[in-house]
N, C-alpha and C positions, 0 to 999 in steps of 0.2 A: 463458401457457398456451394450448395448442391447444384450440380449442372442441370438436374431435372426441373428445378424451379426457374431457371433462366429461360427467357424466350429465345427461340431459335432464330437464325438468320432468315429462314424462309417466312416465318410468321411476322417478322419485323419488316420485311421487304414488300409485303403485300399492301396495296393501297387500302386506306380506311374506307368503310362505307360512308356514303354521303351524309347520313343522319348521325354519325358519330360526333360527339361534342368536340373532339380535337379537330376533326375535319371542318366543322363549322367555324371554329375559332380561327384556324389558319386561313380559311377562305375569306373571312372578314378582315383579318390583318392584311392579307394580300390586296384586297379591294381598297382598304384605306390607304395603303402605301401607294397604290397606283392612282388614286384620286386626290385625296386631301394631302397626302404626303408630297405631292408635286409642288406644294406651296413652300416647302422647305428645301433650301439648297443642299443640305446634308443628306436628306432622303433621296433627292434627285441624283446626287453624286453616287450614293450607295447603290441605287438601282442601275445606274449606267456602268459603273466600273467595278462594283462588288463592294460589300461592306468590309472586307478584309484587305482591300487594295491599298497601295501606297498613297494614291490620291485622297482616299478617305482618311487615312492616317494623318496626312498633312492638314486636312480640314479640321479634324478633331484637335490636333495640337495647336491650331490657330486660336481655339477657344473663343471664337466669336460667331454667334449664330447669324445666319443670313438667309434671306428669302423674302417672301411677301411681308412687308412691315406690319400691316394690321393683324395678320395671323400671329406674328411674334408677340404683339401686345396682348392678344387674347390668350395665348398659351401661357405667357408669364403671369397674367392675372389669375388664370385657372390654377396654375401651380401654387401661387401664394394662398389661394383659398383652400386648396387641398392641404397645404402645410398647416394653416391656421386651424382647420377643422380636425386635423389629425386623421384624415381618411386614408 
């Protein structure tokens, strides 16, 4: 690859403008994790200890979702609908 086509460290380390689509996307994801994500024990653990921590790894290997029960039912139903529709 030509080094002139690669973005420099300085250009990558600058914050994105607020109106940039990636900035909007990551803001929305952060907001959802901090609000609706609190209903899931996995998201709560990830936010508290880090998503690459040993605690999170133990939770993933347990392979049992936990959290607010009604939210799990809604999430499972939506997942099945998405799979059926092929979206």
